[in-house]
Structures are given as C-alpha cells and as structure tokens.
C-alpha positions in Angstrom: 9.3 22.4 22.7 12.4 24.6 22.8 13.4 23.6 19.3 10.0 24.9 18.0 10.7 28.3 19.5 12.5 29.0 16.2 9.1 29.4 14.6 8.1 32.2 17.0 9.4 34.8 14.6 6.9 33.5 11.9 4.0 33.5 14.4 4.8 37.1 15.1 5.0 37.9 11.4 1.5 36.4 10.8 0.0 37.4 14.2 -2.9 39.3 12.7 -4.2 36.2 10.8 -3.6 34.0 13.8 -5.5 36.3 16.2 -8.4 36.6 13.8 -8.4 32.8 13.4 -8.3 32.2 17.2 -11.1 34.7 17.7 -13.3 33.0 15.0 -12.5 29.6 16.6 -13.8 30.6 19.9 -17.0 32.1 18.5 -17.5 29.0 16.3 -17.2 26.7 19.4 -19.6 28.8 21.4 -22.3 28.4 18.7 -21.6 24.7 18.7 -22.2 24.5 22.4 -25.7 26.1 22.1 -26.9 22.7 20.9 -26.9 20.9 24.3 -28.9 23.6 26.0 -31.6 23.7 23.4 -31.7 19.8 23.4 -32.4 20.1 27.2 -35.1 22.7 26.4 -36.7 20.3 24.0 -36.8 17.6 26.7 -38.4 20.1 29.2 -41.0 21.2 26.6 -41.9 17.5 25.9 -42.2 16.7 29.5 -44.5 19.7 30.1 -46.7 18.8 27.2 -47.0 15.2 28.3 -47.7 16.3 31.8 -50.5 18.5 30.3 -48.7 21.7 31.6 -48.5 23.2 28.1 -51.1 23.5 25.3 -50.4 22.0 21.8 -49.9 25.4 20.2 -47.3 26.6 22.7 -45.6 23.2 22.6 -45.2 23.4 18.7 -44.0 27.0 18.9 -41.3 26.3 21.5 -40.3 23.0 19.8 -39.9 24.8 16.5 -38.0 27.7 18.1 -35.5 25.2 19.7 -35.0 23.3 16.5 -34.5 26.5 14.5 -31.9 27.6 17.1 -30.1 24.3 16.8 -30.0 24.5 13.0 -29.1 28.1 12.9 -26.2 27.6 15.4 -25.0 24.6 13.3 -25.0 26.7 10.1 -23.3 29.7 11.7 -20.8 27.4 13.4 -20.0 25.7 10.1 -19.5 29.0 8.3 -17.2 30.3 11.1 -15.3 27.0 11.0 -14.6 27.5 7.3 -13.1 30.9 8.0 -11.2 29.6 10.9 -9.5 27.0 8.7 -8.8 29.7 6.1 -7.0 31.9 8.5 -5.1 29.3 10.7 -4.3 26.6 8.1 -3.2 29.2 5.6 -0.8 30.6 8.1 0.8 27.2 8.4 1.3 27.2 4.6 2.9 30.7 4.8 5.2 29.4 7.5 6.1 26.4 5.5 6.9 28.6 2.5 9.1 30.9 4.7 10.9 28.1 6.5 11.7 26.3 3.2 13.2 29.5 1.8 15.1 30.1 5.0 16.6 26.5 4.8 17.4 26.9 1.1 19.1 30.2 1.7 21.2 28.6 4.4 22.1 25.8 2.1 23.2 28.4 -0.5 25.5 30.1 2.1 27.1 26.9 3.4 30.6 26.0 2.1 31.7 23.1 0.0 33.0 21.4 3.2 29.3 21.1 4.4 28.3 19.3 1.2 31.2 16.9 1.5 30.1 15.9 5.0 26.3 15.7 4.3 24.4 13.6 1.8 22.0 15.1 -0.7 19.1 12.8 0.3 19.4 14.0 3.9 19.4 17.6 2.8 16.4 17.0 0.7 14.5 15.2 3.4 15.0 18.1 5.9 13.6 20.7 3.5 10.7 18.5 2.5 9.6 15.8 5.0 10.8 17.6 8.1 9.3 20.9 7.1 6.1 19.1 6.3 5.9 17.8 9.8 6.7 21.2 11.3 3.8 22.7 9.2 1.4 20.3 10.9 2.4 21.9 14.2 2.1 25.4 12.9 -1.5 24.8 11.5 -3.6 21.8 12.5 -2.0 21.4 15.9 -2.7 25.0 16.8 -6.2 24.9 15.4 -7.2 21.7 17.2 -5.6 22.9 20.4 -7.6 26.1 20.4 -10.7 24.0 19.6 -10.0 21.7 22.5 -9.3 24.4 25.1 -12.3 26.5 24.0 -14.7 23.5 24.1 -13.3 22.3 27.5 -13.5 25.7 29.1 -17.0 26.6 27.9 -18.4 23.1 28.2 -17.2 22.7 31.8 -18.6 26.1 32.7 -22.0 25.2 31.4 -21.8 21.7 33.0 -21.0 23.1 36.4 -23.7 25.7 36.1 -26.2 22.9 35.5 -25.0 20.3 38.0 -21.7 20.7 39.8 -21.7 17.2 41.3 -22.5 15.5 38.0 -19.9 17.6 36.2 -17.4 16.5 38.8 -18.1 12.9 38.3 -17.9 13.4 34.5 -14.3 14.8 34.5 -12.9 12.0 36.8 -11.2 10.3 33.8 -9.3 13.5 32.7 -6.4 13.2 35.2 -5.8 9.6 34.0 -5.9 10.9 30.5 -3.2 13.5 31.3 -0.8 10.9 32.8 -1.3 8.6 29.8 -0.6 11.5 27.3 2.6 12.5 29.2 4.0 9.0 29.2 3.2 8.3 25.6 4.3 11.7 24.2 7.9 11.1 25.5 8.1 7.8 23.7 6.6 9.2 20.6 9.3 12.0 20.5 12.1 9.4 20.8 10.7 7.1 18.1 9.8 10.0 15.8 13.4 11.1 15.7 14.6 7.7 14.7 11.9 7.4 12.0 13.0 10.8 10.4 16.7 9.6 10.5 15.7 6.5 8.5 13.6 8.5 6.1 16.8 10.5 5.4 18.8 7.3 4.8 16.1 6.1 2.4 16.1 9.4 0.5 19.9 9.4 0.3 20.0 5.8 -0.9 17.4 6.3 -3.6 18.9 9.6 -4.8 22.3 8.1 -5.1 20.9 5.0 -6.9 18.9 7.1 -9.5 22.0 9.4 -10.1 24.3 6.4 -10.5 21.8 4.2 -12.5 24.1 4.0 -15.5 26.9 2.6 -13.3 24.6 0.1 -11.6 23.4 -1.1 -15.0 26.9 -1.3 -16.4 28.1 -3.4 -13.5 24.9 -5.5 -13.5 24.4 -5.0 -9.7 20.7 -4.3 -9.8 19.9 -7.3 -7.7 22.4 -6.3 -5.0 21.2 -2.7 -5.0 17.6 -3.9 -4.8 18.6 -6.2 -1.8 20.3 -3.3 -0.1 17.3 -1.1 -0.6 15.0 -3.8 0.7 17.1 -4.2 3.8 17.0 -0.4 4.5 13.3 -0.2 3.7 12.6 -3.1 6.0 14.5 -1.4 8.9 12.6 1.8 8.2 9.4 -0.1 8.2 10.2 -1.6 11.6 10.9 1.9 13.0 7.6 3.2 11.5 5.7 0.2 13.1 7.4 0.9 16.4 6.2 4.5 16.3 2.7 3.4 15.1 2.4 0.9 18.0 2.8 3.7 20.5 0.5 6.1 18.6 -2.1 3.3 18.4 -2.7 3.6 22.1 -4.1 7.1 21.8 -7.4 6.7 20.2 -8.5 3.6 22.0 -7.5 5.2 25.4 -9.4 8.3 24.5 -12.6 6.4 23.4 -12.4 4.2 26.5 -12.2 7.2 28.8 -15.0 9.0 26.9 -17.2 5.8 27.2 -16.5 5.7 30.9 -17.6 9.3 31.2 -20.8 8.5 29.3 -21.6 5.6 31.7 -20.9 7.8 34.7 -23.3 10.5 33.3 -26.0 8.0 32.7 -25.6 6.2 35.9 -25.0 9.2 38.3 -27.4 11.4 36.3 -30.1 8.7 36.5 -29.7 8.3 40.2 -29.9 12.1 40.7 -33.0 12.3 38.6 -34.6 9.5 40.6 -33.6 11.2 43.8 -34.9 14.6 42.5 -31.5 16.3 42.6 -31.9 17.3 39.0 -35.2 18.6 37.7 -35.3 17.1 34.2 -34.1 14.1 32.3 -33.0 16.7 29.7 -30.0 17.5 31.9 -28.8 13.9 31.4 -29.2 14.3 27.6 -27.4 17.7 27.8 -24.5 16.2 29.7 -24.2 13.2 27.3 -24.0 15.7 24.3 -21.4 17.7 26.1 -19.3 14.6 26.8 -19.6 13.5 23.1 -18.9 17.0 21.9 -15.7 16.6 23.9 -14.9 13.2 22.4 -13.1 14.5 19.3 -11.2 17.3 21.1 -10.1 14.8 23.8 -9.1 12.3 21.1 -7.1 15.0 19.3 -5.2 15.8 22.4 -3.3 12.6 21.7 -3.1 13.3 18.0 -1.9 16.9 18.6 0.7 15.7 21.1 2.0 13.3 18.5 2.1 16.0 15.9 4.0 18.3 18.3 6.5 15.6 19.3 7.2 14.8 15.6 7.5 18.5 14.7 9.9 18.9 17.6 12.0 16.1 16.3 12.0 17.5 12.8 12.6 21.1 13.8 15.6 19.9 15.8 17.1 18.3 12.7 16.4 21.5 10.7 17.9 23.7 13.4 21.1 21.6 13.3 21.8 23.0 9.9 20.3 26.4 10.4 22.8 26.9 13.4 25.8 26.2 11.3 27.8 29.3 10.6 29.0 29.5 7.0 32.7 29.2 6.8 32.9 31.6 3.9 31.5 35.0 4.7 31.3 38.3 2.8 33.2 40.7 5.1 32.9 43.7 2.7 29.5 45.3 2.2 30.6 47.9 -0.3 31.2 47.1 -3.9 34.7 46.1 -5.1 35.9 46.6 -8.6 37.5 43.5 -9.9 40.2 44.0 -12.7 41.6 40.5 -12.7 45.1 40.9 -11.1 45.7 37.7 -9.1 48.7 36.8 -6.9 49.4 33.8 -4.6 52.0 34.4 -1.9 53.3 31.4 0.0 49.9 29.7 -0.1 49.6 26.3 1.7 46.2 24.7 1.9 45.0 21.5 3.6 41.5 20.0 3.2 40.1 19.6 6.8 37.8 16.8 5.9 40.6 14.5 4.5 43.6 16.3 6.1 45.3 16.2 2.7 47.7 19.1 2.0 46.8 19.9 -1.6 49.1 23.0 -2.0 52.5 23.7 -0.5 54.0 27.2 -0.5 52.5 28.3 -3.9 53.7 31.5 -5.4 52.7 33.1 -8.7 51.4 36.3 -10.1 48.9 36.7 -13.0 48.5 40.3 -14.2 45.3 41.7 -15.6 44.6 40.3 -19.0 47.3 37.6 -18.8 46.8 33.9 -19.3 48.2 31.3 -16.9 48.3 27.6 -17.7 48.6 25.0 -14.9 49.9 21.6 -15.9 50.2 18.6 -13.6 49.3 15.0 -12.8 45.9 14.1 -11.2 45.9 15.1 -7.6 48.7 17.7 -7.9 46.5 20.5 -6.7 45.4 22.2 -10.0 41.7 22.4 -9.3 42.3 23.5 -5.7 43.9 26.7 -7.1 40.8 27.5 -9.0 38.6 26.8 -6.0 40.7 29.2 -3.9 40.5 32.0 -6.5 36.7 31.7 -6.4 37.0 31.7 -2.5 35.1 28.4 -2.2 37.6 27.8 0.6 39.4 30.1 2.9 43.2 29.7 3.4 45.0 29.9 6.7 48.6 30.0 5.5 49.8 32.5 3.0 47.9 35.2 1.0 45.8 35.4 -2.1 45.8 38.9 -3.5 43.0 40.2 -5.8 43.4 43.7 -7.1 46.2 44.4 -4.5 43.8 43.4 -1.7 43.5 40.2 0.4 40.8 38.0 -1.1 38.8 38.1 2.2 38.7 41.9 1.9 37.1 41.8 -1.5 33.3 41.8 -1.8 32.4 38.1 -2.3 29.5 38.8 -4.6 31.6 41.0 -6.8 34.4 38.5 -6.9 32.2 35.6 -8.0 30.2 37.8 -10.4 33.4 38.6 -12.2 34.4 34.9 -12.7 33.4 32.6 -15.5 34.1 29.1 -14.3 34.1 25.9 -16.4 34.5 22.9 -14.0 36.2 19.6 -14.9 32.9 17.7 -14.6 30.4 19.9 -16.4 27.1 20.1 -14.5 24.0 21.0 -16.6 20.5 21.5 -15.3 17.4 19.7 -16.4 16.3 22.6 -18.5 16.5 23.7 -22.1 19.9 24.1 -23.7 19.3 27.8 -24.2 18.6 28.3 -20.4 21.6 26.3 -19.5 23.8 28.7 -21.5 21.9 31.7 -20.2 22.7 30.5 -16.7 25.9 32.6 -17.2 23.9 35.6 -18.2 20.2 35.6 -17.4 19.3 38.5 -19.7 21.3 37.3 -22.7 19.6 37.6 -26.1 19.2 34.6 -28.5 21.9 36.1 -30.7 24.3 36.1 -27.7 23.4 32.6 -26.8 24.1 31.4 -30.4 27.4 33.3 -30.6 28.6 31.8 -27.3 27.6 28.3 -28.6 29.5 28.9 -31.8 32.6 30.0 -30.0 32.3 26.9 -27.8 32.0 24.7 -31.0 28.6 23.3 -29.9 26.2 25.3 -32.1 26.3 22.7 -34.9 25.4 19.9 -32.5 22.5 21.9 -30.9 20.8 22.7 -34.2 20.7 19.0 -35.1 18.4 18.3 -32.2 14.7 18.3 -33.0 14.0 21.2 -30.7 17.3 23.0 -31.2 18.1 25.4 -28.4 14.8 24.6 -26.8 15.7 20.9 -26.3 15.2 20.0 -22.6 18.1 18.0 -21.2 17.8 15.1 -18.9 19.0 15.2 -15.3 22.6 16.4 -15.0 22.6 16.8 -18.8 22.5 13.1 -19.4 21.0 13.8 -22.9 24.4 15.0 -24.1 27.8 13.3 -24.6 30.7 14.3 -22.3 32.3 16.6 -24.9 29.0 18.3 -25.7 28.3 18.9 -22.0 31.8 20.4 -21.6 31.2 22.7 -24.6 27.8 23.9 -23.3 29.5 24.6 -20.0 32.2 26.7 -21.8 29.5 28.6 -23.7 27.8 29.3 -20.3 31.0 30.8 -19.0 32.0 33.0 -21.9 28.5 34.4 -22.5 29.0 36.1 -19.1 31.9 38.2 -20.4 33.7 38.0 -17.0 36.9 39.6 -16.0 38.4 36.3 -14.9 38.0 33.0 -16.8 38.8 29.7 -15.1 39.0 26.6 -17.2 39.4 23.3 -15.2 40.5 20.7 -17.8 37.3 21.5 -19.7 38.5 20.1 -23.0 39.4 16.6 -21.9 36.4 15.0 -23.5 36.7 16.7 -26.9 38.9 15.6 -29.8 42.0 17.4 -30.8 40.5 19.0 -33.9 37.6 20.5 -31.9 40.0 21.5 -29.2 42.1 23.5 -31.6 38.9 25.3 -32.9 37.8 26.1 -29.3 41.2 27.3 -28.3 41.4 29.6 -31.4 38.0 31.1 -30.5 39.0 31.4 -26.8 42.2 33.3 -27.7 39.9 36.0 -29.2 37.4 36.0 -26.3 40.1 36.0 -23.6 41.9 39.1 -24.8 41.9 41.6 -22.0 40.6 39.0 -19.5 42.7 37.2 -16.9 42.5 33.5 -17.9 43.7 30.4 -16.0 43.7 27.1 -17.8 44.1 23.9 -16.0 44.9 21.0 -18.4 46.6 17.7 -19.0 47.3 18.7 -22.6 50.2 20.9 -23.7 48.1 22.1 -26.7 45.8 23.9 -24.3 48.7 25.5 -22.4 51.3 26.4 -25.1 49.8 29.9 -25.9 49.7 31.0 -22.3 51.8 34.0 -21.0 53.0 31.8 -18.2 52.9 28.1 -17.4 53.4 26.5 -14.0 53.9 22.7 -13.5 52.5 21.2 -10.2 53.6 18.0 -8.6 52.3 16.9 -5.2 51.0 20.4 -4.5 54.3 22.1 -5.3 55.4 24.2 -8.3 58.3 22.3 -9.9 58.6 24.2 -13.1 57.4 27.5 -14.5 57.9 29.6 -17.5 56.7 30.0 -21.1 56.1 27.1 -23.5 59.3 27.9 -25.4 61.4 27.9 -22.3 60.0 24.8 -20.7 60.4 22.6 -23.8 64.1 23.3 -23.7 64.3 22.2 -20.0 64.5 18.5 -19.2 61.5 17.9 -16.9 57.8 16.9 -16.7 56.6 19.5 -19.2 59.1 18.6 -21.9 58.4 14.9 -21.5 54.6 15.5 -21.7 55.1 17.6 -24.8 57.2 15.0 -26.6 54.8 12.2 -25.6 51.7 14.1 -26.8 53.5 15.2 -30.0 54.4 11.6 -30.8 50.8 10.5 -30.2 49.5 13.3 -32.6 52.1 12.3 -35.2 51.3 8.6 -35.1 47.6 9.4 -35.7 
C-alpha cells in the first residue's frame, strides 16, 4: 500500500471528521451486538416459563423488556450508522475533490513535451476512473474495515466470555480465510493494473475518434474504425473478465466458511448442551447470531481487499504523473515588469521528443513597440520562435533576453500575462462566443468584446447568428468556419491589450480583402506594442519594422520590405509570385 501513502496528507486534513466517524462506528456496532445477548435472555425466559420457574406476569414483563431493548438498540444503531456514513463517506468525497484538483494543477504545470508524449484519453482516465477507484479506498473501504474490526473484536470478546471452547471452534475457519485473501489479493492487484491500462486505451481511442469524426466520415472509414474499436473493447472485456474470475472467488469462499462456522456452532454447541457444558440452548442461538452478524463483515474483507488493491493500482498510475517535475519552472517570485524588448542571441533549439533541430544560431532584436515579421516555408522554425518567447520550452544553447534579462530570470506569470497569442490552429472552447473572446480578458465589458470583434473583422458574422454573442460553439469551435475561428482567436488576443502580440500565421484561412481590413485595424492596435507576425504572405509582413526569412531553422535573409524585394532571394520570389496571383484575380 505504499502508493496509497500519498493520501495520508488528506487523511490528516480531515482527521476530525474521520475520528468522529470512527467513534460513531464503534458505538453503532456495540449497539448492534446487544441483540444476541437479549436473544439469549429471551430463550432463558422461555425455558424458565415452560419449566414453571416463572409466573406469567414476570414472563411477559421480561419478554417485553428484551424485545424493547432489541428494537431500541436497532433504532439507535441505525441512526448512528447514518451519521457514520455522513462523516466517513463525505470525507472520501472531499479527498476525491482535492485529489482531482491536485492532478489538474499538475497537468497545468507540465510542459508541452509531456502532452506530446501522453494521450488525452489516458490523462482523462487517470483524473476520472482512477480517482474514482481511489475514492472507494478513502471512504467505503475504511468504513467497512472499521466495521469489521469492531464487530470482530467485540463479538469475539462476548463469545469467549460465554463459552471459550465453543468460540474457539467457531473461529477455526478464519486462518483459512486469511490465506485465501492473501493469495487472491495479489492476483487482483496485478489484474486491476491491466484493466486500468485498457480503460485508458479505450478512453484514448474514443476521444480521438470523436475529435476526428469529420475525417473518419470524409474518408468513409467508419467500418474500419468500428472494427478497431470492437477489437480493443473485446481485449478490454477479456481483461475485465479475468479480473472478475478472481474476484468471484471471494463471496462464495466467505459464505462457505461462514456456513461451516454455523454448522460447527450447531454441532459442537448441541453436544455441549447435551453434556451440560452450557446452561441454555439460548447460548447456541446467541452464537449463531454472532456468526451471522460477522457474515457481511467477513464477506467484505474480500471486497475491501479488492477495493484496496484496485486503488493501489490506480494511485500508482496517478503518482506516475504527480511525480513528474515540470520542465518549465517559475524561478522568480517577485513581479517583473515586461516592456516588450526581445532579443535572441545565438539560439539553437532541438525538440527532444523528435530530435529535430528547429532553430540554428538565431540572432535578432525587436525593440519595444516594434513589429517583426517572420517568413519561411513550412517546418522552417517560425512557430518555434513564438513558443520560445512564451517560454513553452526552455533553451540550452544561446540566450533569449526579455527586458535585458535572461528569459528564465523573468517572472513566468508576468511574462505570459503580457503576451497575446494567436496560434496557427485556433482553439475555441465549447462556450459562448462572448466568453471565448473574454478568455483574453475575463472582466471585459460587452462594449470591449464588440470592439475587439470589430477589429478582428468578425463582428458582422457574429451578429448574424440567432443568439449573437451568446451563441454556444460546438467542441473546438466546430460551429464556425476556419476563417471565423481565426478571427475570434485574434479578438481574444487583442482584447487583452498585451505588451507583446504574437500572430502565428493566423490569417491563412481568411480572404485577401478581409486580411487587408484586419491588418489595417492591427496597425492601429499594435502601436506601442511589440508585435511578431509569422506568415506565409508578404501582405502580412510588408509593414513590419523588420523582416527575417527562415529556411531549415536558419536566418537566410533579413531587412525591411523595401530592401528585401530588391535582393534576389526567397522573399522577392514569394512577393512576385503572390503579386502575380493577386493581379490575375
């Protein structure tokens, strides 16, 4: 159970509730165990009455007293059981809440490399299915374990007080039970781990299928996808059945051993009664009730063991991610003022997951308020530069200077708060259009939202929707066209009024006319702000203070638009090509 030790901090956090719950559990079980003693008393009273040792009035009075005690103990025990569940089970929900938040916070801290190496379905499974199994350990497993221990201890004490020899015979099956539980629990742990892994594979497969449903339909590969899912589901089913086969041994074994205990009580108790070793047949009835009161607790030993083994396997999977140290750390606690001065000095960057060197000895300087345009073919390293400015990756060769300081010496939260980023592939949330734009500035007014949308040339599209700005988008913004998604993403960035604006080929899906209008608006918005525009179009770059041309991760040309069109090279060829395309239209 070493993996489950991670939860100890939460048990300490809610120790008061747990201790109260444990105390109530013990008291509730004690009231429940009053029943066998009063059943024995009823047998003794009946025997005395039939042996004419007790008058009818006394017989009725004592019988009524015993019955009332049994009913009263049951009522009090039931009420206490209710409060027991309120305290202990509620704690498990609190722990589930805290653990999910802890995992989610860790997910937020982990770098892009982590998400490149792990699938979304697996990440979701660990924060849902795995946490759910851990919750069963933190609540029901603890509650039933306390129940079992309390019943065993008190019941055995009562049984040995009544008849030590009969009690000894009754507990003979228990060592066998312990051995069976030990053997089965090891196998359950192994198979539970495999089951959880397959659940993650299923979650990943379905998540990717739903996200890529348009591609699946476009290629007409629904039958193949269904067949692949069926194969994976069948494998998962077999692993679940393998686990169920082992778990299925528990209850039959428990019931068999309890049945054997009952037979032992009836046989040995009957012989002792005949031989006069026990004074009343009520003792046998009392022992049978004790044994049957222990039936559920003994049966739950197997169930609880299964829960703990599954929780151990799940917590191990959770801990694998919780133990990962974030690659990008905020090394500066004090606030850093960001003005927008950015400089790359001899920066070389290699992606460790692919070993591809995206940038080679990159040098440039963008002063505060200037605009830099980056032009180049696909895969030339343009987007990587933007990722490094946002410190989504750390570099190991060269220096990135922000405000005359090394980027890792700048407060990370301040750096990212000062950046407005428009990615190449616009990601919108399944929320209203208004909230998607306000994602850039949570407290923005409706007027600010509309103004940002107008500057991004998407306002006219939005007001045509039935619900306008309150229109709720489909997952990943599927409701909108590619150009509309890009423009909403631009609105989200500019509403923030950041010091640094990063545009990653964000106008690729809009027509030339709309591009001109957006660029005209951006020229006004970006005054006084450091702006870096990545693009395949010369029209997006021509007004920049400086332009750099990348090829295979290296700067092959740099200068202004006017200087570069006079130099034979990639920029001039691209300019002439796009100019001819525009003229022909």
